[in-house]
NUVOZA-169354 format. One record per residue (C-alpha): residue in three letters; x, y, z; residue number from 1. Coordinates in nm, 4 decimals, always signed. Last residue first. Layout:
% NUVOZA-169354
r  east  north  up  k
ALA  X  Y  Z  NUM
...
This chain:
% NUVOZA-169354
r  east  north  up  k
ASN  -0.9229  +2.9244  +1.2795  293
LEU  -0.5957  +2.8494  +1.0836  292
LYS  -0.4975  +2.5587  +1.3425  291
GLU  -0.8174  +2.4322  +1.3188  290
LEU  -0.8076  +2.3844  +0.9302  289
ARG  -0.4724  +2.2122  +0.9745  288
ALA  -0.5729  +1.9492  +1.2413  287
LEU  -0.8583  +1.8758  +0.9710  286
VAL  -0.5823  +1.7667  +0.7479  285
SER  -0.4990  +1.5060  +1.0160  284
SER  -0.7452  +1.2434  +0.8201  283
THR  -0.4184  +1.1412  +0.6736  282
ASP  -0.2689  +0.9487  +0.9632  281
TRP  -0.0126  +1.1757  +1.1551  280
ARG  +0.3442  +1.0543  +1.1061  279
GLY  +0.4234  +1.3540  +0.9151  278
GLY  +0.2560  +1.5806  +1.1138  277
GLY  +0.5075  +1.8142  +1.2855  276
LEU  +0.3119  +2.1178  +1.1984  275
ALA  +0.4762  +2.1492  +0.8533  274
GLN  +0.4034  +1.7932  +0.7806  273
VAL  +0.0288  +1.9240  +0.8247  272
ASP  +0.1354  +2.1981  +0.5932  271
ALA  +0.2723  +1.9632  +0.3287  270
TYR  -0.0616  +1.8020  +0.3574  269
PHE  -0.2191  +2.0776  +0.2475  268
GLN  +0.0157  +2.1013  -0.0528  267
ASP  -0.0862  +1.7658  -0.1506  266
VAL  -0.4490  +1.8746  -0.0979  265
LEU  -0.4243  +2.1413  -0.3495  264
ALA  -0.2278  +1.8874  -0.6115  263
THR  -0.5178  +1.6681  -0.5790  262
VAL  -0.7901  +1.9226  -0.6287  261
PRO  -0.6292  +2.0662  -0.9147  260
LEU  -0.5605  +1.7105  -1.0870  259
GLN  -0.5766  +1.7560  -1.4614  258
ALA  -0.4740  +1.4520  -1.6537  257
GLY  -0.2222  +1.5345  -1.9702  256
ASN  -0.0666  +1.1682  -1.9569  255
LYS  +0.3361  +1.2634  -1.8373  254
ARG  +0.2108  +1.5587  -1.6174  253
ALA  -0.0392  +1.3000  -1.4514  252
GLU  +0.2044  +1.0225  -1.3797  251
SER  +0.4302  +1.2973  -1.1944  250
LEU  +0.1104  +1.3994  -1.0036  249
VAL  +0.0418  +1.0718  -0.8886  248
ILE  +0.3780  +0.9581  -0.8044  247
ASP  +0.4061  +1.2730  -0.5655  246
LEU  +0.0520  +1.1768  -0.4448  245
ASP  +0.2120  +0.8434  -0.3303  244
LYS  +0.5043  +1.0088  -0.1451  243
ARG  +0.2809  +1.2701  -0.0027  242
MET  +0.0478  +0.9975  +0.1365  241
TRP  +0.3584  +0.8034  +0.2929  240
ASP  +0.4346  +1.1343  +0.4949  239
VAL  +0.0795  +1.1878  +0.5937  238
ALA  +0.0511  +0.8407  +0.7532  237
PHE  -0.1904  +0.5411  +0.6742  236
GLY  -0.3971  +0.4877  +0.9667  235
HIS  -0.4869  +0.5519  +1.3618  234
GLU  -0.2649  +0.7610  +1.5171  233
TYR  -0.4611  +1.1066  +1.4203  232
HIS  -0.6418  +1.1704  +1.7276  231
GLY  -0.8133  +1.5084  +1.7334  230
ALA  -1.1274  +1.3522  +1.9040  229
ILE  -1.3302  +1.4825  +1.6188  228
MET  -1.0850  +1.3214  +1.3948  227
THR  -1.0990  +1.0083  +1.5691  226
GLU  -1.4915  +0.9849  +1.5695  225
HIS  -1.4979  +1.0655  +1.1964  224
ARG  -1.2483  +0.7904  +1.0825  223
ASN  -1.3885  +0.4750  +1.0004  222
ASP  -1.7408  +0.5731  +0.8651  221
MET  -1.6488  +0.8888  +0.7119  220
GLN  -1.3374  +0.7350  +0.5356  219
TRP  -1.5250  +0.4778  +0.4284  218
SER  -1.7978  +0.7115  +0.2490  217
GLN  -2.1501  +0.8164  +0.3116  216
ALA  -2.2420  +1.1754  +0.1766  215
ALA  -2.4918  +1.0518  -0.0265  214
GLY  -2.7170  +0.9420  +0.2888  213
LYS  -2.7107  +0.7463  +0.5893  212
SER  -2.3755  +0.9185  +0.6571  211
ILE  -2.5568  +1.2304  +0.6579  210
VAL  -2.7479  +1.1869  +0.9772  209
GLU  -2.5144  +1.0130  +1.2110  208
ILE  -2.2184  +1.2471  +1.0614  207
VAL  -2.4023  +1.5544  +1.2071  206
GLN  -2.4928  +1.3861  +1.5237  205
LYS  -2.1248  +1.3427  +1.6086  204
VAL  -2.0653  +1.6958  +1.5108  203
ASP  -2.3196  +1.8669  +1.7243  202
LEU  -2.3542  +2.1797  +1.5720  201
GLY  -2.2004  +2.5010  +1.6458  200
ALA  -2.1454  +2.6235  +1.3184  199
SER  -1.7519  +2.6452  +1.3287  198
GLU  -1.7763  +2.2743  +1.4468  197
ALA  -2.0237  +2.1763  +1.1710  196
PHE  -1.7933  +2.3625  +0.9392  195
HIS  -1.4622  +2.1964  +1.0423  194
ILE  -1.6332  +1.8522  +1.0200  193
GLY  -1.7397  +1.9135  +0.6435  192
GLU  -1.4005  +2.0346  +0.5746  191
ALA  -1.2593  +1.7209  +0.7333  190
LEU  -1.4931  +1.5049  +0.5325  189
GLY  -1.3971  +1.7132  +0.1982  188
GLN  -1.0436  +1.6642  +0.2790  187
VAL  -1.0676  +1.2862  +0.3369  186
LEU  -1.2583  +1.2487  +0.0136  185
GLY  -1.0500  +1.4459  -0.2256  184
ALA  -0.7340  +1.2653  -0.1131  183
ILE  -0.8957  +0.9391  -0.0881  182
CYS  -0.9985  +0.9606  -0.4737  181
THR  -0.6648  +1.0721  -0.6040  180
GLN  -0.5117  +0.7740  -0.3676  179
ASN  -0.7226  +0.5011  -0.5623  178
VAL  -0.6700  +0.6705  -0.8896  177
MET  -0.3031  +0.6288  -0.8083  176
LYS  -0.3543  +0.2801  -0.7208  175
CYS  -0.5127  +0.1765  -1.0667  174
LEU  -0.1947  +0.3219  -1.2399  173
GLN  +0.0242  +0.1051  -1.0246  172
GLY  -0.1935  -0.2058  -1.0923  171
SER  -0.1913  -0.0983  -1.4622  170
GLY  +0.2042  -0.0926  -1.4553  169
ALA  +0.2572  -0.4208  -1.5811  168
PRO  -0.0305  -0.5361  -1.8686  167
GLY  -0.3983  -0.4891  -1.7892  166
LEU  -0.6264  -0.4332  -1.4733  165
LEU  -0.6058  -0.7473  -1.3002  164
SER  -0.8623  -0.7556  -1.0284  163
MET  -0.7829  -0.8231  -0.6544  162
ALA  -1.0740  -0.8467  -0.3718  161
ARG  -1.0892  -0.9681  -0.0021  160
ALA  -0.7049  -0.9647  +0.0497  159
TYR  -0.4972  -1.1372  +0.2961  158
HIS  -0.5149  -1.5143  +0.2147  157
SER  -0.6585  -1.4026  -0.0997  156
ILE  -0.3046  -1.3154  -0.2422  155
ILE  -0.2351  -1.6888  -0.2173  154
PRO  -0.5170  -1.8078  -0.4707  153
LYS  -0.4583  -1.5101  -0.6864  152
ILE  -0.0719  -1.5842  -0.7567  151
GLN  -0.1613  -1.8444  -1.0402  150
ASP  -0.4182  -1.6701  -1.1935  149
PHE  -0.2523  -1.3543  -1.1989  148
ILE  +0.0415  -1.5372  -1.3943  147
ALA  -0.2022  -1.6625  -1.6401  146
THR  -0.3476  -1.3339  -1.6743  145
GLU  -0.0513  -1.1331  -1.7655  144
GLY  +0.0576  -0.8345  -1.5803  143
GLY  -0.0841  -0.5468  -1.3416  142
CYS  -0.2678  -0.5755  -1.0447  141
MET  -0.4885  -0.3893  -0.8078  140
VAL  -0.5312  -0.5434  -0.4857  139
THR  -0.7868  -0.4643  -0.2273  138
LEU  -0.7141  -0.5629  +0.1380  137
ALA  -0.9195  -0.7714  +0.3699  136
GLY  -0.7013  -1.0080  +0.5595  135
GLY  -0.7970  -0.8340  +0.8978  134
GLU  -0.4381  -0.7275  +0.9733  133
ALA  -0.4080  -0.5828  +0.6003  132
GLY  -0.6987  -0.4433  +0.6088  131
GLN  -0.6517  -0.2524  +0.9340  130
GLN  -0.2980  -0.1672  +0.8229  129
GLY  -0.4132  +0.0286  +0.5378  128
GLY  -0.7078  -0.0930  +0.3126  127
SER  -0.5461  -0.0489  -0.0298  126
VAL  -0.2723  -0.2690  -0.2193  125
PRO  -0.0071  -0.2257  -0.4987  124
ALA  +0.0017  -0.5500  -0.6918  123
ASP  +0.2595  -0.4977  -0.9864  122
ILE  +0.3058  -0.8752  -1.1254  121
PHE  +0.6371  -0.9942  -1.3024  120
HIS  +0.7539  -1.3183  -1.4349  119
LEU  +1.1181  -1.4692  -1.4769  118
GLY  +1.3046  -1.5760  -1.7782  117
LEU  +1.5986  -1.3308  -1.6916  116
GLU  +1.5001  -1.0977  -2.0036  115
ARG  +1.1452  -1.1378  -1.9191  114
CYS  +1.2010  -1.0043  -1.5687  113
HIS  +1.3925  -0.7256  -1.6807  112
GLU  +1.1262  -0.5909  -1.8557  111
ASP  +0.8396  -0.6320  -1.5879  110
LEU  +1.1134  -0.4313  -1.3875  109
GLN  +1.1099  -0.1464  -1.5931  108
ARG  +0.7283  -0.1709  -1.6616  107
ALA  +0.6695  -0.1646  -1.2881  106
LEU  +0.9315  +0.1075  -1.2442  105
SER  +0.7442  +0.3337  -1.4984  104
ALA  +0.3951  +0.2640  -1.3210  103
SER  +0.5709  +0.4330  -1.0127  102
ALA  +0.5724  +0.2594  -0.6330  101
THR  +0.2740  +0.1532  -0.4302  100
THR  +0.4807  -0.1558  -0.2745  99
HIS  +0.2911  -0.4877  -0.3284  98
ASP  +0.5263  -0.5978  -0.6138  97
VAL  +0.4888  -0.9701  -0.7076  96
PHE  +0.7826  -1.1550  -0.8743  95
ILE  +0.7362  -1.5024  -1.0000  94
SER  +0.9670  -1.7909  -1.0731  93
ASN  +1.0080  -1.9242  -1.4445  92
PRO  +1.3853  -1.9415  -1.4044  91
LYS  +1.4755  -1.9388  -1.0541  90
MET  +1.5374  -1.6351  -0.8480  89
ALA  +1.8956  -1.5494  -0.7409  88
LYS  +2.0102  -1.2128  -0.9073  87
PHE  +1.6603  -1.1149  -0.9378  86
ALA  +1.6385  -1.0937  -0.5671  85
GLY  +1.8480  -0.8102  -0.4866  84
GLN  +2.2102  -0.8928  -0.3124  83
GLU  +2.3940  -0.6072  -0.5288  82
GLY  +2.0264  -0.4374  -0.6130  81
LEU  +1.8389  -0.5337  -0.8874  80
THR  +1.5273  -0.6688  -0.6614  79
VAL  +1.5266  -0.5474  -0.3111  78
GLU  +1.7660  -0.2440  -0.4148  77
LEU  +1.5357  -0.1193  -0.6972  76
VAL  +1.2067  -0.1677  -0.4755  75
ASP  +1.3757  +0.0490  -0.1997  74
SER  +1.4336  +0.3099  -0.4599  73
ASP  +1.0964  +0.3023  -0.5871  72
ARG  +0.9530  +0.3617  -0.2255  71
GLY  +0.8298  +0.1809  +0.0960  70
VAL  +0.8708  -0.2003  +0.0787  69
CYS  +0.6033  -0.4723  +0.0086  68
ALA  +0.7836  -0.7427  -0.1731  67
PHE  +0.6335  -1.0871  -0.2978  66
VAL  +0.8655  -1.3633  -0.4225  65
ILE  +0.6850  -1.6936  -0.5684  64
ASP  +0.8704  -2.0069  -0.6383  63
ALA  +1.1250  -1.9543  -0.4099  62
THR  +1.4710  -2.1282  -0.3658  61
SER  +1.7128  -1.8574  -0.4287  60
ALA  +1.4297  -1.5707  -0.3305  59
ALA  +1.5197  -1.5221  +0.0575  58
ASP  +1.8988  -1.5584  -0.0075  57
ALA  +1.9178  -1.2893  -0.2866  56
PRO  +1.6838  -1.0660  -0.0801  55
SER  +1.9203  -1.0824  +0.2005  54
SER  +2.0052  -1.2794  +0.5303  53
ALA  +1.6852  -1.4535  +0.5137  52
ILE  +1.4602  -1.5556  +0.8216  51
THR  +1.2717  -1.8495  +0.7954  50
GLY  +0.9171  -1.9276  +0.8615  49
LEU  +0.6640  -1.9657  +1.1334  48
TYR  +0.4786  -1.6838  +1.3306  47
ALA  +0.4789  -1.4843  +1.6285  46
ALA  +0.8368  -1.5179  +1.7452  45
LEU  +0.9367  -1.5112  +1.3893  44
TRP  +0.7961  -1.1890  +1.3171  43
GLN  +1.0036  -1.0031  +1.5990  42
GLU  +1.2967  -1.1760  +1.4512  41
ALA  +1.2146  -0.9876  +1.0976  40
ARG  +1.1722  -0.6864  +1.2854  39
SER  +1.5372  -0.7528  +1.4478  38
ARG  +1.6754  -0.7753  +1.1180  37
THR  +1.6112  -0.4588  +0.9694  36
ARG  +1.6378  -0.4774  +0.6222  35
ASN  +1.3609  -0.7090  +0.6413  34
TYR  +1.3750  -1.0799  +0.4645  33
ILE  +1.1328  -1.3620  +0.5004  32
THR  +1.0975  -1.7149  +0.3888  31
LEU  +0.7660  -1.8993  +0.3939  30
ASP  +0.6827  -2.2489  +0.3316  29
PHE  +0.2807  -2.2166  +0.3280  28
GLY  +0.0643  -2.3097  +0.6000  27
ALA  -0.1991  -2.0629  +0.5919  26
GLN  -0.0880  -1.8980  +0.9183  25
SER  +0.2294  -1.8378  +0.7622  24
LEU  +0.0526  -1.6691  +0.4724  23
HIS  -0.1534  -1.4430  +0.7007  22
GLY  +0.1840  -1.3618  +0.8794  21
ALA  +0.3491  -1.2341  +0.5668  20
MET  +0.0373  -0.9809  +0.5075  19
PRO  +0.0638  -0.8965  +0.9093  18
TYR  +0.4339  -0.8252  +0.8732  17
GLY  +0.4182  -0.6777  +0.5165  16
MET  +0.1378  -0.3763  +0.5627  15
VAL  +0.3057  -0.2180  +0.9069  14
GLY  +0.6485  -0.2792  +0.7510  13
LEU  +0.7743  -0.6447  +0.7128  12
GLY  +0.9893  -0.6390  +0.3906  11
LEU  +1.0423  -0.9159  +0.1628  10
PHE  +0.8404  -1.2116  +0.1348  9
ALA  +0.9779  -1.5591  -0.0102  8
ILE  +0.7340  -1.8342  -0.1077  7
LYS  +0.7971  -2.2198  -0.1559  6
LEU  +0.5420  -2.4220  -0.3150  5
THR  +0.4135  -2.7055  -0.1134  4
LYS  +0.0996  -2.4984  -0.0219  3
GLN  -0.0350  -2.5977  -0.3578  2
MET  -0.1581  -2.3327  -0.6185  1
């Protein structure tokens, strides 16, 4: 893929903003769209590109359209809405959805794209704002191999790893596995820290010891210090995690998977929301334990 390709990027939230920035810095001809125009203007003050007035406007000349928005409803708005991208995309162009959304929506959009002579890849990401800013995201994709091969060199500008898991929807299903594992890990870390504090141990010393063994995890390495300090402004928000876990649990009801721990942690996050912590990061399950103590 050559940098002469025209690219559109829809959605400049905490993830999309730096992801689009990496593409601009790589020299791609980039058009951006964000529902709140002031956010797009802020982005344009830092990077090179063009602001579009709608998803359709952004997509009309693009060879590849990337989207990173909030929920299924937001994806539907930027794709099939009155000013959605699908109404304007060129034949044989590609739509890549980085939103964490449902697998059923991914399959629906893939079907629409086929009917319109377009191509679709669902490509949710993991790594959080830190990974997006550092260009070190992990991207889980669903779609056709030939299309994945076309977009892979472009995504590499903000990702350190990407895989094609199967047909459309497979990327979203993999992201559900990712969120399920994170939910259990964060809860376990929170309980471990809470236990150490309750037992009168030096928690930092405890983490220093156990992080060299089988208990080690990304969450432990990157979140234990802020958790001990009671700071919860450093990562993926509880509100968004509950959105993701709702998707996971809904899919589990369809495929018969038993996820008792995930369902329990989801309710713990509901408790954190009730404490006013909807915008706290997911490590704030520790705050719930401390509140109960």
